[in-house]
C-alpha positions in Angstrom: -4.5 -10.5 -2.0 -1.0 -9.7 -3.0 -2.2 -8.1 -6.3 -4.7 -6.0 -4.4 -2.0 -4.6 -2.1 0.2 -3.7 -5.1 -2.8 -2.0 -6.8 -3.4 0.1 -3.6 0.2 1.1 -3.6 0.1 2.1 -7.2 -2.8 4.5 -6.7 -1.1 6.8 -4.1 0.8 8.8 -6.7 -2.4 9.7 -8.5 -4.1 10.4 -5.1 -1.4 12.8 -4.1 -2.0 14.8 -7.3 -5.7 14.9 -6.7 -5.3 15.9 -3.1 -3.8 19.3 -4.2 -7.2 20.2 -5.7 -8.8 19.7 -2.3 -6.5 22.0 -0.4 -3.8 19.6 0.6 -0.2 20.8 0.3 2.2 17.9 0.0 5.9 17.8 0.0 8.1 15.9 -2.5 6.8 12.3 -2.7 9.2 9.4 -3.2 8.6 5.7 -3.7 10.6 2.7 -2.4 9.8 -0.6 -4.2 11.6 -2.8 -1.6 9.5 -1.2 1.2 6.3 -1.9 -0.6 7.3 -5.6 -1.3 8.5 -6.1 2.3 5.3 -4.7 3.8 3.2 -6.8 1.3 5.0 -9.9 2.3 4.6 -9.1 6.0 0.8 -8.6 5.6 0.5 -11.9 3.7 2.4 -13.7 6.4 0.1 -12.2 9.0 -3.0 -13.3 7.2 -1.6 -16.7 6.6 -1.2 -17.1 10.3 -4.8 -16.0 11.0 -6.7 -18.1 8.5 -5.9 -21.6 9.9 -7.1 -20.4 13.3 -10.5 -19.5 11.8 -11.1 -22.8 10.1 
């Protein structure tokens, strides 16, 4: 799961470039590694809290 979240995050830059060809006008994009990692960790903690309840 952690790897999948990082892969999703990596695709956005390319998606922004492709969006222009579909009529989207986007402002300047920026990336913050610490935000990506913090949100990945938060999602993993959330899922880890859910799974034991389902077993």
